[in-house]
C-alpha positions as CSV (number, residue, x, y, z in Angstrom):
1,X,5.9,14.6,16.0
2,X,8.9,12.5,15.0
3,X,8.3,10.3,12.0
4,X,8.3,6.5,12.7
5,X,9.4,5.8,9.1
6,X,11.3,8.0,6.7
7,X,12.9,7.7,3.3
8,X,15.2,10.5,2.3
9,X,16.2,10.6,-1.4
10,X,16.6,6.9,-1.6
11,X,17.9,5.5,-4.9
12,X,18.6,1.9,-5.8
13,X,19.4,0.3,-9.1
14,X,19.9,-3.3,-10.3
15,X,22.4,-3.3,-13.2
16,X,21.2,-0.5,-15.6
17,X,17.7,-0.5,-14.2
18,X,17.0,2.2,-11.6
19,X,14.3,0.8,-9.4
20,X,14.0,3.7,-6.9
21,X,14.6,7.3,-8.0
22,X,15.0,9.6,-5.0
23,X,12.2,8.1,-2.9
24,X,10.9,10.6,-0.3
25,X,8.3,9.2,2.2
26,X,7.4,9.6,5.8
27,X,4.9,7.8,8.1
28,X,3.9,9.1,11.5
29,X,3.2,7.0,14.6
30,X,-0.4,5.6,14.5
31,X,-0.7,6.2,10.8
32,X,-1.6,3.4,8.3
33,X,0.2,4.0,4.9
34,X,-0.4,1.9,1.8
35,X,2.4,1.7,-0.7
36,X,1.0,0.8,-4.1
37,X,2.5,0.1,-7.5
38,X,2.5,-2.3,-10.4
39,X,4.8,-5.4,-10.4
40,X,8.4,-4.2,-10.6
41,X,7.6,-0.7,-9.4
42,X,10.0,-1.0,-6.4
43,X,7.7,-1.6,-3.5
44,X,9.5,-4.6,-2.1
45,X,12.9,-3.0,-2.7
46,X,11.8,0.0,-0.7
47,X,10.6,-2.2,2.2
48,X,13.8,-4.2,2.2
49,X,15.9,-1.1,2.3
50,X,13.7,0.2,5.2
51,X,14.3,-3.0,7.2
52,X,18.1,-2.9,6.5
53,X,18.0,-6.0,4.3
54,X,19.3,-4.1,1.3
55,X,21.5,-1.0,1.0
56,X,20.5,2.0,-1.1
57,X,23.0,3.4,-3.6
58,X,22.0,6.9,-2.6
59,X,20.0,8.4,0.2
60,X,19.0,6.9,3.5
61,X,16.0,5.3,5.2
62,X,15.2,5.7,8.9
63,X,12.9,3.6,11.2
64,X,12.1,4.9,14.7
65,X,14.8,7.5,14.3
66,X,17.5,5.0,13.5
67,X,19.3,4.6,10.2
68,X,18.0,1.4,8.7
69,X,21.6,0.3,7.9
70,X,22.5,0.5,11.6
71,X,19.5,-1.3,13.3
72,X,20.4,-3.2,16.4
73,X,18.7,-6.3,17.8
74,X,17.1,-4.1,20.4
75,X,15.7,-1.9,17.6
76,X,14.3,-4.9,15.7
77,X,12.4,-5.9,18.9
78,X,10.3,-2.8,18.2
79,X,9.6,-3.7,14.6
80,X,7.2,-6.2,13.1
81,X,7.6,-7.6,9.6
82,X,5.3,-9.9,7.6
83,X,5.9,-10.9,4.0
84,X,3.9,-13.0,1.6
85,X,4.7,-16.7,2.2
86,X,6.2,-16.0,5.7
87,X,8.2,-19.0,6.8
88,X,6.9,-20.9,9.9
89,X,8.5,-24.0,11.3
90,X,6.2,-26.8,9.7
91,X,7.0,-29.4,12.4
92,X,5.8,-27.2,15.2
93,X,2.3,-26.9,16.5
94,X,0.7,-23.5,16.8
95,X,1.0,-23.5,20.6
96,X,4.7,-24.3,20.2
97,X,5.1,-21.2,18.0
98,X,3.5,-19.2,20.7
99,X,5.8,-20.6,23.4
100,X,8.8,-20.0,21.2
101,X,7.8,-16.3,20.6
102,X,7.2,-15.8,24.3
103,X,10.6,-17.1,25.1
104,X,12.6,-15.2,22.5
105,X,10.7,-11.9,22.1
106,X,10.6,-9.6,25.2
107,X,7.6,-7.7,24.0
108,X,5.4,-10.7,23.0
109,X,1.8,-10.7,24.5
110,X,0.6,-14.4,24.7
111,X,-2.9,-13.3,25.7
112,X,-3.3,-11.2,22.6
113,X,-2.0,-13.9,20.3
114,X,-4.3,-16.6,21.9
115,X,-7.4,-14.3,21.7
116,X,-6.8,-13.5,18.0
117,X,-6.0,-17.1,17.1
118,X,-9.3,-18.1,18.8
119,X,-11.2,-15.4,17.0
120,X,-9.7,-16.7,13.7
121,X,-10.7,-20.3,14.6
122,X,-7.1,-21.6,14.5
123,X,-6.6,-24.6,16.8
124,X,-3.5,-24.3,19.0
125,X,-2.7,-28.1,18.9
126,X,-2.6,-28.2,15.1
127,X,0.8,-28.6,13.3
128,X,1.8,-25.9,10.9
129,X,2.2,-28.4,8.0
130,X,-1.5,-29.2,8.4
131,X,-2.6,-25.6,8.0
132,X,-3.7,-24.1,4.7
133,X,-1.8,-21.3,3.1
134,X,-4.4,-18.8,4.3
135,X,-4.2,-20.2,7.9
136,X,-0.4,-19.9,7.9
137,X,-0.7,-16.3,6.8
138,X,-3.1,-15.7,9.6
139,X,-0.8,-17.2,12.2
140,X,2.2,-15.2,10.9
141,X,0.2,-11.9,11.1
142,X,-1.1,-12.6,14.6
143,X,2.3,-13.6,16.0
144,X,3.9,-10.4,14.7
145,X,1.0,-8.2,15.9
146,X,1.4,-9.8,19.4
147,X,5.0,-8.6,19.7
148,X,3.5,-5.1,20.2
149,X,5.5,-3.5,17.5
150,X,6.0,0.3,17.2
151,X,6.4,-0.1,13.5
152,X,4.7,-2.8,11.4
153,X,5.7,-3.5,7.8
154,X,3.6,-5.8,5.6
155,X,4.6,-6.9,2.1
156,X,1.4,-8.2,0.5
157,X,0.4,-10.1,3.7
158,X,-3.1,-11.0,2.7
159,X,-2.4,-12.7,-0.7
160,X,-3.2,-16.1,0.8
161,X,-6.3,-15.1,2.6
162,X,-9.9,-15.2,1.4
163,X,-12.2,-12.2,1.7
164,X,-13.6,-13.1,5.1
165,X,-10.2,-13.9,6.6
166,X,-8.7,-10.6,5.3
167,X,-11.5,-8.5,6.7
168,X,-11.5,-10.2,10.1
169,X,-7.8,-10.2,10.5
170,X,-6.5,-7.1,8.8
171,X,-9.2,-4.8,10.1
172,X,-8.9,-6.1,13.7
173,X,-5.2,-6.1,14.0
174,X,-4.4,-2.9,12.1
175,X,-7.1,-1.0,14.1
176,X,-5.7,-2.4,17.3
177,X,-2.1,-1.5,16.5
178,X,-2.9,1.9,15.1
179,X,-4.8,2.7,18.3
180,X,-1.6,1.8,20.3
181,X,0.4,4.3,18.2
182,X,2.0,1.7,15.9
183,X,3.0,3.0,12.4
184,X,1.9,0.6,9.7
185,X,3.5,0.6,6.2
186,X,2.1,-2.1,3.9
187,X,2.1,-2.9,0.2
188,X,-0.9,-4.7,-1.4
189,X,-2.4,-5.6,-4.7
190,X,-5.8,-5.9,-3.1
191,X,-7.1,-2.4,-3.5
192,X,-10.4,-3.0,-1.7
193,X,-8.4,-3.7,1.5
194,X,-6.3,-0.5,1.0
195,X,-9.4,1.6,0.5
196,X,-10.9,0.2,3.8
197,X,-7.9,0.5,6.1
198,X,-5.4,3.0,4.8
199,X,-5.1,6.6,6.1
200,X,-2.7,7.6,3.3
201,X,-1.8,6.2,0.0
202,X,1.5,6.4,-2.0
203,X,1.8,5.2,-5.6
204,X,5.2,4.1,-6.9
205,X,5.5,4.4,-10.7
206,X,8.7,4.3,-12.7
207,X,10.8,4.3,-9.6
208,X,9.2,7.6,-8.2
209,X,6.4,8.3,-5.8
210,X,3.8,10.0,-8.0
211,X,1.1,10.2,-5.3
212,X,1.4,10.7,-1.6
213,X,-1.9,11.8,-0.1
214,X,-4.7,10.9,2.3
215,X,-7.2,8.7,0.4
216,X,-10.2,11.1,0.9
217,X,-8.1,14.0,-0.3
218,X,-7.0,12.1,-3.4
219,X,-10.6,11.3,-4.2
220,X,-11.6,14.9,-3.9
221,X,-8.8,16.0,-6.3
222,X,-9.5,13.4,-9.0
223,X,-12.7,13.1,-11.1
224,X,-14.0,11.4,-14.2
225,X,-15.9,13.1,-17.0
226,X,-17.5,11.9,-20.2
227,X,-16.4,14.4,-22.9
228,X,-17.8,14.5,-26.5
229,X,-15.6,16.7,-28.7
230,X,-16.8,19.5,-30.9
231,X,-16.1,18.6,-34.5
232,X,-14.0,20.9,-36.7
233,X,-14.0,20.2,-40.5
234,X,-15.6,16.8,-39.7
235,X,-13.0,15.8,-37.2
236,X,-13.3,15.7,-33.4
237,X,-10.8,17.6,-31.3
238,X,-8.4,15.9,-28.9
239,X,-9.0,16.5,-25.2
240,X,-6.2,19.0,-24.3
241,X,-6.3,20.4,-20.8
242,X,-3.9,20.6,-17.9
243,X,-4.4,18.0,-15.3
244,X,-5.5,15.3,-17.7
245,X,-4.4,11.9,-16.3
246,X,-6.0,9.6,-18.7
247,X,-8.2,9.8,-21.8
248,X,-10.0,6.6,-22.9
249,X,-11.8,6.9,-26.2
250,X,-15.1,5.0,-26.5
251,X,-16.6,5.5,-30.0
252,X,-17.0,9.3,-30.5
253,X,-16.7,10.2,-26.8
254,X,-13.8,10.2,-24.3
255,X,-13.8,9.1,-20.7
256,X,-11.5,11.6,-19.0
257,X,-9.7,11.4,-15.7
258,X,-8.7,14.8,-14.4
259,X,-6.6,16.1,-11.5
260,X,-7.3,19.4,-9.7
261,X,-9.9,20.7,-12.2
262,X,-10.4,24.4,-11.4
263,X,-12.7,26.9,-13.1
264,X,-10.2,27.9,-15.8
265,X,-9.5,24.2,-16.8
266,X,-13.3,23.5,-16.7
267,X,-13.8,26.4,-19.2
268,X,-11.1,25.0,-21.5
269,X,-12.7,21.6,-21.3
270,X,-16.1,22.8,-22.2
271,X,-14.9,25.1,-25.0
272,X,-13.9,22.1,-27.1
273,X,-16.9,19.9,-26.4
274,X,-20.5,19.5,-27.3
275,X,-21.1,17.6,-24.0
276,X,-19.3,17.3,-20.7
277,X,-20.9,15.1,-18.0
278,X,-21.2,15.9,-14.3
279,X,-18.2,14.7,-12.3
280,X,-17.9,11.2,-11.0
281,X,-15.7,10.1,-8.2
282,X,-13.5,7.1,-9.1
283,X,-12.8,4.3,-6.6
284,X,-9.2,3.5,-5.7
285,X,-8.8,0.8,-8.4
286,X,-9.8,3.3,-11.1
287,X,-7.5,5.9,-9.6
288,X,-4.6,3.5,-9.6
289,X,-5.2,2.5,-13.2
290,X,-5.6,6.1,-14.3
291,X,-2.4,7.2,-12.6
292,X,-0.3,4.4,-13.9
293,X,-1.5,3.7,-17.4
294,X,-2.1,6.9,-19.3
295,X,-4.0,7.4,-22.5
296,X,-5.7,4.6,-24.4
297,X,-8.3,4.0,-27.0
298,X,-11.3,1.6,-27.0
299,X,-13.3,0.8,-30.1
């Protein structure tokens, strides 16, 4: 199956700062991929390169088999893009926006847009300037989804939505588009949304993709343990084991986050401890923190 989205060795720097360091990433048709990272990790830069808004210094990005730098207007008809704070003409009514999209976008489905706007409780006769920030975000998402995109790119689209709006809108639209074979690539700081709707997760850190895996697989590979070290000459040992992602010291114990803990590593872990708890499965927020923060102490 041909990838709908692909990054091949993409590098990009701003001055002396290298924001992307050889990014390799692929998303298949019908797949929902969440790109995560702390502020400044390169998420928005990657999305802008993918959409042809920014050129990489090395490597290449492809969308629907076309180089991002050479996308035509016909190619862009097949691509949907929503960013935080998406601009809508404030002087127009919602129904005017629908009419404008229907006249200018060959793939636009008015019936789909009207159905989702009604489901969201958004009045067609209301002017955009009278809509709340969250309502404007809803309208932008619905209009883009109604263009029947083959690829949909979201850059923190739900920042202006409350919990109920996000669940109603994101779940419905992304499920609908994925069923149609649309590839979805989105960034978000709201990890509960990611956990609910993403098939795969990628984590950008230090300009590199340090994780690229299905969410359920990632949860199987990572576990948390409470570890109390065996004392030698009155001093507790440090937790030294391959696959240690994070060690958080709490009083005399450590809370460890471990990757791919096999029997040999388990034996090493137990050899230096008076107590090792049973494994706990972290949620996505804990996983994200463990993978991007490292070792810390808590007194």
